[in-house]
N, CA, C and O of each residue as an XYZ file, in Angstrom:
276
protein
N       9.935    -33.505     -0.319
C      10.293    -32.316     -1.064
C       9.120    -31.340     -1.001
O       7.970    -31.733     -1.194
N       9.417    -30.062     -0.730
C       8.365    -29.054     -0.699
C       8.447    -28.205     -1.955
O       9.527    -27.920     -2.473
N       7.293    -27.817     -2.421
C       7.233    -26.972     -3.617
C       6.849    -25.566     -3.202
O       5.900    -25.369     -2.443
N       7.589    -24.596     -3.700
C       7.290    -23.206     -3.409
C       6.069    -22.783     -4.211
O       6.021    -22.967     -5.428
N       5.082    -22.215     -3.527
C       3.862    -21.770     -4.190
C       4.154    -20.522     -5.025
O       4.822    -19.602     -4.555
N       3.659    -20.491     -6.253
C       3.846    -19.349     -7.138
C       3.071    -18.167     -6.584
O       1.868    -18.266     -6.342
N       3.764    -17.038     -6.381
C       3.148    -15.832     -5.830
C       2.286    -15.164     -6.896
O       2.719    -14.985     -8.034
N       1.070    -14.800     -6.521
C       0.178    -14.075     -7.427
C       0.287    -12.588     -7.120
O       0.230    -12.197     -5.954
N       0.441    -11.757     -8.133
C       0.588    -10.324     -7.958
C      -0.605     -9.594     -8.555
O      -1.253    -10.081     -9.481
N      -0.883     -8.422     -8.008
C      -1.929     -7.575     -8.559
C      -1.492     -7.078     -9.934
O      -0.308     -7.116    -10.271
N      -2.452     -6.614    -10.719
C      -2.136     -6.077    -12.042
C      -1.073     -4.995    -11.915
O      -1.114     -4.191    -10.983
N      -0.136     -4.970    -12.830
C       0.953     -4.001    -12.904
C       1.991     -4.161    -11.790
O       2.890     -3.326    -11.680
N       1.898     -5.193    -10.974
C       2.886     -5.457     -9.932
C       3.604     -6.760    -10.267
O       2.998     -7.711    -10.759
N       4.884     -6.783     -9.995
C       5.660     -8.000    -10.169
C       6.700     -8.067     -9.049
O       6.813     -7.147     -8.240
N       7.441     -9.140     -9.014
C       8.414     -9.340     -7.937
C       9.439     -8.210     -7.873
O       9.801     -7.771     -6.782
N       9.909     -7.734     -9.022
C      10.916     -6.665     -9.043
C      10.350     -5.367     -8.459
O      11.022     -4.693     -7.679
N       9.139     -5.023     -8.828
C       8.530     -3.793     -8.320
C       8.340     -3.871     -6.806
O       8.584     -2.891     -6.102
N       7.913     -5.009     -6.309
C       7.716     -5.190     -4.874
C       9.055     -5.142     -4.153
O       9.156     -4.548     -3.079
N      10.080     -5.755     -4.725
C      11.421     -5.736     -4.123
C      11.941     -4.301     -4.023
O      12.518     -3.916     -3.006
N      11.736     -3.501     -5.093
C      12.181     -2.104     -5.080
C      11.431     -1.297     -4.024
O      12.020     -0.465     -3.334
N      10.149     -1.543     -3.905
C       9.344     -0.843     -2.904
C       9.820     -1.188     -1.492
O       9.989     -0.305     -0.651
N      10.032     -2.467     -1.244
C      10.514     -2.898      0.074
C      11.884     -2.286      0.368
O      12.137     -1.841      1.487
N      12.756     -2.265     -0.621
C      14.089     -1.681     -0.453
C      13.988     -0.198     -0.122
O      14.718      0.302      0.734
N      13.091      0.502     -0.797
C      12.881      1.927     -0.540
C      12.544      2.152      0.929
O      13.168      2.981      1.592
N      11.555      1.414      1.440
C      11.129      1.607      2.824
C      12.146      1.066      3.827
O      12.277      1.611      4.923
N      12.852      0.023      3.475
C      13.875     -0.523      4.374
C      15.035      0.453      4.593
O      15.700      0.413      5.628
N      15.270      1.326      3.616
C      16.412      2.229      3.701
C      16.024      3.671      4.019
O      16.883      4.552      3.999
N      14.762      3.927      4.307
C      14.337      5.274      4.664
C      14.819      5.641      6.063
O      14.822      4.814      6.975
N      15.223      6.892      6.208
C      15.553      7.381      7.542
C      14.254      7.718      8.266
O      13.196      7.809      7.644
N      14.338      7.900      9.567
C      13.143      8.267     10.335
C      12.593      9.609      9.852
O      11.377      9.774      9.758
N      13.463     10.565      9.547
C      13.021     11.867      9.036
C      12.295     11.722      7.701
O      11.294     12.398      7.464
N      12.788     10.851      6.833
C      12.128     10.622      5.539
C      10.761      9.980      5.743
O       9.810     10.304      5.032
N      10.658      9.073      6.710
C       9.373      8.440      7.006
C       8.364      9.480      7.480
O       7.223      9.502      7.019
N       8.788     10.337      8.400
C       7.900     11.381      8.922
C       7.458     12.313      7.795
O       6.280     12.663      7.707
N       8.381     12.712      6.943
C       8.052     13.609      5.831
C       7.045     12.964      4.887
O       6.133     13.633      4.400
N       7.203     11.673      4.627
C       6.272     10.972      3.741
C       4.873     10.917      4.360
O       3.872     11.115      3.671
N       4.819     10.649      5.656
C       3.514     10.602      6.338
C       2.853     11.978      6.361
O       1.649     12.094      6.133
N       3.627     13.004      6.630
C       3.076     14.358      6.644
C       2.561     14.757      5.266
O       1.518     15.402      5.159
N       3.277     14.382      4.216
C       2.841     14.685      2.852
C       1.521     13.982      2.538
O       0.671     14.543      1.846
N       1.345     12.774      3.034
C       0.095     12.037      2.797
C      -1.085     12.756      3.435
O      -2.177     12.784      2.868
N      -0.870     13.336      4.610
C      -1.948     14.061      5.279
C      -2.309     15.349      4.550
O      -3.437     15.828      4.671
N      -1.378     15.914      3.801
C      -1.615     17.167      3.082
C      -2.028     16.957      1.626
O      -2.307     17.936      0.935
N      -2.077     15.744      1.147
C      -2.354     15.464     -0.267
C      -3.745     15.938     -0.665
O      -4.726     15.647      0.020
N      -3.827     16.661     -1.761
C      -5.116     17.121     -2.281
C      -5.937     15.940     -2.777
O      -5.399     15.001     -3.364
N      -7.227     15.993     -2.539
C      -8.133     14.979     -3.059
C      -8.135     13.674     -2.289
O      -8.729     12.694     -2.740
N      -7.477     13.638     -1.129
C      -7.436     12.429     -0.313
C      -7.720     12.794      1.136
O      -7.465     13.916      1.572
N      -8.252     11.829      1.872
C      -8.540     12.022      3.286
C      -7.969     10.852      4.066
O      -8.103      9.695      3.668
N      -7.336     11.166      5.171
C      -6.818     10.141      6.069
C      -7.733     10.123      7.284
O      -7.985     11.163      7.892
N      -8.234      8.931      7.641
C      -9.128      8.841      8.789
C      -8.980      7.502      9.485
O      -8.482      6.534      8.909
N      -9.417      7.463     10.724
C      -9.421      6.230     11.501
C     -10.824      5.641     11.391
O     -11.821      6.331     11.604
N     -10.884      4.355     11.054
C     -12.177      3.676     10.928
C     -12.131      2.369     11.724
O     -11.057      1.807     11.938
N     -13.286      1.896     12.155
C     -13.304      0.603     12.848
C     -12.779     -0.499     11.927
O     -13.122     -0.543     10.745
N     -11.967     -1.366     12.460
C     -11.332     -2.436     11.695
C     -12.344     -3.277     10.935
O     -12.088     -3.678      9.799
N     -13.484     -3.547     11.545
C     -14.466     -4.406     10.874
C     -15.061     -3.760      9.620
O     -15.670     -4.455      8.806
N     -14.896     -2.444      9.448
C     -15.393     -1.776      8.246
C     -14.387     -1.780      7.096
O     -14.753     -1.480      5.959
N     -13.145     -2.110      7.369
C     -12.090     -2.046      6.351
C     -12.419     -2.865      5.100
O     -12.241     -2.347      3.997
N     -12.886     -4.109      5.207
C     -13.192     -4.854      3.972
C     -14.229     -4.150      3.087
O     -14.095     -4.155      1.863
N     -15.241     -3.559      3.679
C     -16.251     -2.848      2.890
C     -15.680     -1.581      2.264
O     -16.017     -1.242      1.130
N     -14.828     -0.888      2.989
C     -14.194      0.321      2.460
C     -13.292     -0.027      1.285
O     -13.270      0.687      0.282
N     -12.556     -1.111      1.405
C     -11.690     -1.556      0.307
C     -12.529     -1.876     -0.929
O     -12.135     -1.544     -2.046
N     -13.673     -2.515     -0.738
C     -14.562     -2.807     -1.877
C     -15.041     -1.519     -2.538
O     -15.053     -1.418     -3.765
N     -15.434     -0.542     -1.735
C     -15.896      0.736     -2.285
C     -14.795      1.442     -3.064
O     -15.039      1.989     -4.139
N     -13.602      1.426     -2.525
C     -12.473      2.051     -3.228
C     -12.211      1.339     -4.553
O     -11.934      1.983     -5.565
N     -12.300      0.011     -4.541
C     -12.104     -0.770     -5.763
C     -13.131     -0.448     -6.839
O     -12.815     -0.462     -8.028
N     -14.358     -0.158     -6.424
C     -15.400      0.222     -7.380
C     -15.140      1.602     -7.974
O     -15.422      1.849     -9.146
N     -14.605      2.488     -7.158
C     -14.335      3.844     -7.598
C     -13.079      3.920     -8.462
O     -13.035      4.654     -9.449
N     -12.050      3.145     -8.075
C     -10.754      3.188     -8.751
C     -10.272      1.758     -8.947
O      -9.662      1.190     -8.041
N     -10.531      1.162    -10.109
C     -10.091     -0.228    -10.346
C      -8.581     -0.383    -10.175
O      -7.807      0.525    -10.478
N      -8.179     -1.565     -9.679
C      -6.751     -1.848     -9.438
C      -5.947     -1.840    -10.700
O      -4.736     -2.060    -10.663
């Protein structure tokens, strides 16, 4: 018999919220996806950039220090 491991969620996230998010993206049209990406590039106070993959863990730590989860 196998036991299903209990999923751990980040603060303020639960299975229902994740399911709704997945459903949202699963049902987006290609035009809606493009519009969402374009809006992200235009968002005030945020920057989108390409970084070397090996730097991602350090960047995530810095973001966590600036804005707690």
